[in-house]
Backbone as CSV, one residue per row, in Angstrom:
resi,resn,N_x,N_y,N_z,CA_x,CA_y,CA_z,C_x,C_y,C_z
1,MET,-84.861,136.814,152.123,-85.362,138.062,152.618,-86.289,137.843,153.813
2,VAL,-87.036,136.756,153.780,-87.886,136.457,154.931,-87.007,136.212,156.147
3,ASN,-85.891,135.526,155.946,-84.955,135.288,157.050,-84.426,136.606,157.604
4,LYS,-84.195,137.552,156.714,-83.628,138.839,157.098,-84.647,139.718,157.828
5,TYR,-85.892,139.753,157.344,-86.885,140.686,157.864,-88.002,140.047,158.697
6,GLY,-88.146,138.736,158.619,-89.244,138.081,159.319,-89.084,138.091,160.829
7,GLU,-90.210,138.032,161.499,-90.217,137.979,162.964,-89.717,136.605,163.406
8,LYS,-88.882,136.595,164.441,-88.329,135.332,164.939,-88.693,135.153,166.410
9,ASN,-88.839,133.882,166.803,-89.139,133.588,168.206,-87.849,133.552,169.016
10,GLU,-87.963,133.193,170.283,-86.785,133.180,171.172,-85.726,132.165,170.750
11,ASN,-86.112,131.177,169.917,-85.150,130.185,169.408,-84.546,130.594,168.075
12,GLY,-84.903,131.791,167.595,-84.370,132.267,166.325,-85.084,131.698,165.111
13,GLU,-86.242,131.042,165.336,-87.003,130.463,164.232,-88.035,131.464,163.741
14,LEU,-88.309,131.443,162.443,-89.306,132.347,161.885,-90.686,132.038,162.452
15,VAL,-91.451,133.084,162.719,-92.789,132.943,163.277,-93.800,132.944,162.137
16,VAL,-94.747,131.995,162.185,-95.813,131.935,161.187,-97.161,132.021,161.897
17,ASP,-98.165,132.530,161.178,-99.500,132.606,161.762,-100.270,131.323,161.492
18,GLU,-101.549,131.312,161.847,-102.370,130.105,161.696,-102.563,129.687,160.233
19,LYS,-102.341,130.620,159.308,-102.461,130.302,157.877,-101.106,129.992,157.241
20,LYS,-100.082,129.822,158.067,-98.720,129.495,157.636,-98.035,130.649,156.899
21,ASN,-98.502,131.886,157.139,-97.857,133.076,156.577,-96.797,133.560,157.555
22,TYR,-95.659,134.003,157.010,-94.625,134.553,157.876,-95.107,135.863,158.473
23,LYS,-94.675,136.111,159.704,-95.048,137.344,160.395,-93.871,138.312,160.347
24,PHE,-94.214,139.597,160.262,-93.206,140.653,160.224,-93.555,141.708,161.259
25,MET,-92.541,142.241,161.898,-92.739,143.394,162.773,-93.032,144.577,161.846
26,PRO,-93.889,145.497,162.254,-94.252,146.622,161.375,-93.045,147.385,160.832
27,GLU,-92.024,147.566,161.649,-90.839,148.314,161.204,-90.028,147.545,160.156
28,ASN,-90.179,146.227,160.095,-89.453,145.423,159.102,-90.266,145.181,157.836
29,LEU,-91.575,145.276,157.924,-92.425,144.970,156.775,-92.172,145.929,155.618
30,GLU,-92.035,147.215,155.916,-91.795,148.199,154.860,-90.476,147.919,154.140
31,ALA,-89.435,147.595,154.875,-88.134,147.287,154.268,-88.226,146.010,153.434
32,PHE,-88.949,145.004,153.928,-89.131,143.762,153.183,-89.840,144.030,151.863
33,VAL,-90.944,144.770,151.905,-91.723,145.058,150.695,-90.875,145.827,149.687
34,ALA,-90.102,146.794,150.132,-89.248,147.574,149.234,-88.207,146.686,148.559
35,GLU,-87.537,145.843,149.343,-86.514,144.962,148.775,-87.152,143.919,147.856
36,PHE,-88.312,143.393,148.232,-89.025,142.415,147.411,-89.424,143.043,146.074
37,ASN,-89.959,144.265,146.107,-90.360,144.944,144.871,-89.163,145.205,143.967
38,ASP,-88.029,145.576,144.545,-86.809,145.757,143.745,-86.426,144.455,143.050
39,LEU,-86.534,143.361,143.766,-86.199,142.060,143.203,-87.151,141.682,142.076
40,VAL,-88.436,141.879,142.285,-89.444,141.532,141.281,-89.266,142.374,140.012
41,GLU,-88.881,143.630,140.179,-88.742,144.530,139.043,-87.404,144.396,138.328
42,SER,-86.482,143.640,138.873,-85.166,143.514,138.246,-85.256,142.624,137.008
43,GLU,-84.376,142.914,136.055,-84.322,142.125,134.833,-83.142,141.172,134.907
44,VAL,-83.352,139.987,134.362,-82.309,138.970,134.351,-82.080,138.561,132.913
45,GLU,-80.826,138.528,132.517,-80.491,138.094,131.171,-79.948,136.671,131.238
46,ILE,-80.537,135.802,130.439,-80.111,134.412,130.408,-79.383,134.164,129.096
47,ASN,-78.155,133.729,129.202,-77.382,133.383,128.014,-77.425,131.878,127.841
48,ALA,-78.207,131.443,126.872,-78.344,130.010,126.622,-78.337,129.769,125.122
49,ASN,-77.773,128.655,124.729,-77.792,128.291,123.319,-79.177,127.798,122.948
50,LYS,-79.618,128.201,121.764,-80.920,127.735,121.290,-80.791,126.312,120.774
51,LEU,-81.871,125.551,120.923,-81.936,124.211,120.358,-82.410,124.311,118.917
52,LYS,-81.874,123.470,118.081,-82.356,123.425,116.695,-83.661,122.651,116.681
53,ILE,-84.575,123.091,115.856,-85.889,122.458,115.786,-85.766,120.972,115.468
54,GLU,-84.765,120.611,114.670,-84.572,119.198,114.327,-84.253,118.364,115.562
55,GLN,-83.486,118.923,116.486,-83.142,118.207,117.716,-84.394,117.892,118.523
56,ILE,-85.299,118.819,118.548,-86.525,118.625,119.323,-87.431,117.616,118.641
57,LEU,-87.609,117.768,117.337,-88.529,116.895,116.611,-88.020,115.461,116.521
58,GLU,-86.693,115.272,116.561,-86.119,113.936,116.466,-85.985,113.247,117.823
59,ALA,-86.198,113.959,118.890,-86.075,113.365,120.226,-87.129,112.273,120.396
60,GLU,-86.712,111.184,121.014,-87.599,110.027,121.174,-88.864,110.353,121.956
61,LYS,-88.745,111.160,122.979,-89.893,111.425,123.846,-90.462,112.822,123.617
62,ALA,-90.269,113.362,122.427,-90.806,114.691,122.124,-92.322,114.593,121.995
63,ASP,-93.008,115.213,122.896,-94.467,115.195,122.885,-94.939,116.586,123.299
64,PHE,-94.762,117.542,122.388,-95.094,118.922,122.689,-96.391,119.320,122.004
65,SER,-97.222,120.006,122.724,-98.448,120.547,122.141,-98.082,121.828,121.388
66,PRO,-98.971,122.312,120.541,-98.703,123.586,119.873,-98.455,124.726,120.859
67,SER,-99.184,124.746,121.969,-98.955,125.810,122.953,-97.589,125.663,123.628
68,ASP,-97.112,124.420,123.809,-95.759,124.202,124.336,-94.730,124.796,123.385
69,MET,-94.920,124.538,122.104,-93.967,125.024,121.098,-93.956,126.556,121.050
70,VAL,-95.114,127.172,121.197,-95.174,128.640,121.218,-94.414,129.171,122.424
71,ALA,-94.590,128.540,123.579,-93.899,128.975,124.797,-92.390,128.789,124.680
72,LEU,-91.962,127.738,123.964,-90.535,127.438,123.814,-89.878,128.171,122.651
73,GLU,-90.666,128.836,121.837,-90.151,129.467,120.620,-88.908,130.341,120.824
74,PRO,-88.811,131.138,121.894,-87.606,131.945,122.074,-86.328,131.111,122.255
75,PHE,-86.485,129.838,122.564,-85.338,128.977,122.833,-85.053,128.001,121.690
76,ILE,-85.780,128.149,120.589,-85.646,127.232,119.465,-85.159,127.991,118.236
77,GLU,-84.163,127.408,117.575,-83.654,127.969,116.339,-84.371,127.290,115.179
78,MET,-85.147,128.059,114.462,-85.904,127.522,113.336,-85.040,127.604,112.081
79,ASP,-85.236,126.656,111.165,-84.542,126.703,109.882,-85.063,127.860,109.064
80,GLU,-84.161,128.553,108.423,-84.549,129.682,107.577,-84.626,129.276,106.108
81,GLU,-84.611,128.001,105.820,-84.581,127.524,104.433,-85.879,127.692,103.743
C-alpha cells in the first residue's frame, strides 16, 4: 500500500523524511488510511491442525513458560481423559 500511495521521487523511489517515515501527498494519504483501516479491521481465518499436548511435552527442546502455554492454548489439543 505504501508503494501504491506513497510519494515517489523522479526515479520512482519512495520518499522518506528525516525520521525514515514514508511521505504521502495529501490527496493520497486519505486513501491510504482508508485502505489500511480496512485491512486492519479484516478478519482472517487460519485452518491449522492442533498439536497434541503430548507432542509438545515430549519434544526434546520443549522449554515453554506457563505464559507461553497460555498463549499457545488455542493451538494445542488437550487430553479430555
